[in-house]
N, C-alpha and C positions, 0 to 999 in steps of 0.2 A: 648319465645319471651322474652327481659331484655326488662325493662319499661324506659322512663327518667330518668337522675339523675337532679333533680330540685335544684337546693341548691343557695343559697346567696355567691356572692362574693365583697371582702374588698376592695374595689376601692378609698379610699379618701388617699391621699399623692401619688397618682399614676400618672406617667408624661409619654407620648407616647414620641416613639424614634423621632429622627429627619426625615422628610421627604423628599424624597430623588426622587422622580420621577415625572416626566415630561409628559412620552410616552401616557397616557391613563388618561380620564375622570373617574375615578370609578364610578359606581352610575347609567351612562348610560348606558352603553352597555348592560345589564341584560335587559334593558329595551323596545329594540330593535323589538321584536316580540309582547310587547302591544297594536302595531299602529294596528295591526288587529279588527276589529269588535267584538266585542263581544255581543252576542245574548240577546236580553231583557228579562228581568225577568217578567214572572207573575205578581210578587207581588211589579213591580214598578207603583209609582204613581206622579202626576205631582204637583208636587208646583203651585197654579195657579198667584201667585204674581210676579216669577220670571221666569216659567218653567221650574224650575230645578225637575230631576228625583230624588225621595227617593224610599226609602222601609223602614216598620217599622212592624216587628213582635216582637209574642214573650209577653210575662207579667212578672211583677215583678220589685224590684230594684235589685240594680241603672241600669241604660240604658246604654246598650253598646254602644258608639257611634263611626264608622269606620271613617276614614280618608284614600283613596286609596292614592297613589304614583303620578308621574306626567307621563300624558302619558298614565295612566293606567284608566280601567271602573270598576265602580261599579261591574257588573257583576263578575269579577272574584272571587268578596270576599261572594258571595251568598254562597255557599257550606258550608263556615266556619259561615255566618250568620244563614241559617237555625238551624245550628246544635245548636249554642249557643241559637237560640230563644226558644230551650225547655226548658232551665232553668230561661229566664231572657228576659226582652226584649231588640231589638238591632234596633239601625235606621244607615241605610247606607244611602248616598248621594251624590247629583255631587256637586263639586263646582259649580260656575255660570260662566259659556266657558266653563264648562270642560266635556269631553265627549260629551254627545247629548242632552246638553240644549244649550238655547243661548249663543251664541258666544259672549265675552267678547275680545274685540282685546289688550287692553292694558295693561301692566303689573300692578300687585297689590301687596300690603302685605299683611303679613298674620292677623294684626290687625284689618284690613277692614272686613277679611275672618273670623275672630270671632264673628266680630260684625254679620255681616249677618246671620254665624248660627246659635248666640243666637235668632236673632228676629225672624227666622225658627223655632225655638222647641219651642218657649214662642206660636206663632201663631198656631201651631199643640196643643197647652199642651200638649209637651213634657218635663215635670217637672225631675229636677234634685235629687238626684247625680248623676254622670254619670261616667261610664268609659270609658276613651280615650284609642282609637288604631288606632294608625297613622303607617302607612308605607309609607320608603323612604323620599319622600319630604313633604309626610303627615304627618309624625311624625312632622315637626316643625309645622305644625297649631294646632298639636296637643296640642303641648308645649306651643304655643304661646297662644292657649284657656285657658290651665290650669294655666299660669300664671294671664291672665286678670279677671279668674273669678275660684280663688281656693276654694269658698265657695261653690260650687257645683260641684266639682272634688272627686271623690272617692279613682280613681285610672291611672293610666297613662302607657300602653303598647305600648313601640315603637319598630318597626319589621324592621328590620336591616335600621338604618335613616340616613338620608345624615348628611353629614363630613362637615360642612363650609369651617374647616382649608384647608382642602384637594382640595377643591371646588376652591378656592381664588390660590391654588397654582398651581392648572392643567392648569385652566382656563386664569389667569393671568387678567390683568385687563379689554382689551377690549376685552370682551365678545362677543362682535355682529360677530366681524372677527376672532375667534376661537370657533363659533358655531358648535358642531359636525354634523358630513355629515348624521346622522340617525334624527337630527332634522328638516331635510328638508320635511321629509313625517311625521311629526307631526302636527294635525288638529290647526287651527288659535289659539283658546284657546290653545293648550297645549304650542305652540310658548311663548305667551304671560307668559304663566305661568312659562315655561323654562325662561326667561328675566326676571321675577319679584322673581326669586329665592333668590337674596340676597337681594331684599327688604325685602322680608319675614321674613330672620333669623335676619336681623334688626331688624325690630319690635319685634321677638324674645326675643332678648337679652335686649330691650329697658325697656320691659313689667317687671313687680316687680320680684325677683327670688321667685320660685315654695317655697311655704312654703314647711319643711322638712319631715311634719308627713302624706305627700302626698306619697303612695306605687307607687315606680317606678321601670318599668323591661325593661331591654334591651334586646332584642334579635340579635344575628348577625349570618349573613351567614357564616356556617364554612365550605363550601366547596374550594378545592386549585383552584386559578386561574391556568389558563397554561398561556404560554408565558414567563415565568419569574416574573408575576407580584405576587409571592407567599408573598413578603417581602413589596411590595405596599398594599397588604391583611392585614396585620398585622398592619399598620399602622392605617388602617381604622378601624378596631378592636382594638384596643387600645385605637383609638380617642372615639370611639361607649361608651366605658366600662365608660368614665371620665360623661356621660349624668347620669347614674344611682347614683353619687355622689351627685345628689339634693337630695334624701331622703335618711332619716333614715330606712328606710326599700327598699332598691337599690339593686336591685339584675341583674348582666350581665351574660347571658347563651348561650352557642355557639352552635347552631342547624348543629351538623357536617355535617348532611347529604344534606344539602340545599345551592342553591345559592341565590340570592339575593330576589325572590319572594318565599318568606317562606310562603305565605298563598295559594301558588301553589302547592308545591315539600314538606312540611312539616305543614300540616294545624293542626294538632293535637296538634304539640306544642305552637300554639298560642292558642289555645282552651284549653288548659290545664292552660294557662298563665291565663288568660280573667279570668276561674272558680274562681282560686286563688282569683285575684282582686277583683272580685264579692262576693266572701263568707266574705275578709274584709270589703269590703262597708256595707254589709249587717250586719257584726255585728257593724259596728259604727250604723248604724239605729236603731238596736233594744234599744241600749245603750242611745239614745234620749229623753228626756223627752217628756211623749205625754199630750196633752191637759185635763185637769181635767175633764170639760163634754164634753169629746167624749165617744159618745158609746161603748160598747162593741162590737156590732157588726154594726161598720160605717163600709162602702163599699166607696171606691173611687171614682170620677166626672163619672167615665165609667160604674158604677154601681157594677162591678165586686171587688173580694174578694182577690185583687193583696197582700194586706198585708202579706197573705197566702200562696199567692204563693210565695212571698218573703224568705218566712221562711222556703221553702222547700230545703231538703238536697242536697246539687252539689253531682258530682258526686267523687265518688274518685282518687284525683291525680297520685294512684299507677295501673291504667288501664295499660294493657301490651298488646293489643290485634288490639289496633286504632292504623291505619297507622299514617308515618308521624309523631312520636315521635322517633325512634331510633335516636342514634347517640347525644342527647342534653343533653349537661355536662355544666358543673361549667366554668365558662371563666378562665384562669389565669392571675391575675392580677398582 
């Protein structure tokens, strides 16, 4: 079995071809099955301040934070979370009003969601730096957090991220009357999040530009769409590639054997890229000056040797037998 090809793509100066389709709102169609209930995981804990569920697994730095997509459950990420937690600490949580958390029916932007997440992390004593992993609309929330709190971010992985330009082109300005029929089965919280997606994008774009030194990887779904929409898919992929241009270490990778839900169809492609970003983050942590008065046998606040755990070697990227990695290739910029 041949392993994945993971390599950087030059994206600076690339301009996407014009958008020409209005028949399909790309990005929601693959989500229709996600409204089905995902069983609760035994690792889930309730955050008492708001009733949100979260899971915190593993040890080590940097901490990986997962932002699930619109109308999806954090439960579908748990297989990835468990495997990544072997190497470092992983945090996955429900946004307020999302999944099984108490309903918030009003639309909200990504700035308030980032602020709430930071407060939650502080309350739970989950310190940075963080590697942020955002899927679909969750990528917008991850980008906003990274822009608002760049000093706490070690890396950014955007998994088939939402594309704002295409959303505006497809939906027009009167989105209340053009809501896709599938949103009728969304929960009240998911409907509110759907209505607030443009507010979320506006908040992201209004935040300071992401520092160029933060590594960014974009994974795009590569499975060809049917029904004459292959050109539309090319437009989306081209727009996604531009998101990697925010970083001096920007990479755009095509997961050829996967649709929109890469975390389910090709999870190891995500896990390999998380491992790379965690390794980069650890190298920067090691380079940080240490307090002169810190004892050599110091331990963290929990009484464990997290620092030693952080120094453990990551699995090599050239693993070939894990599922979900075939067909990961360099994007054509």
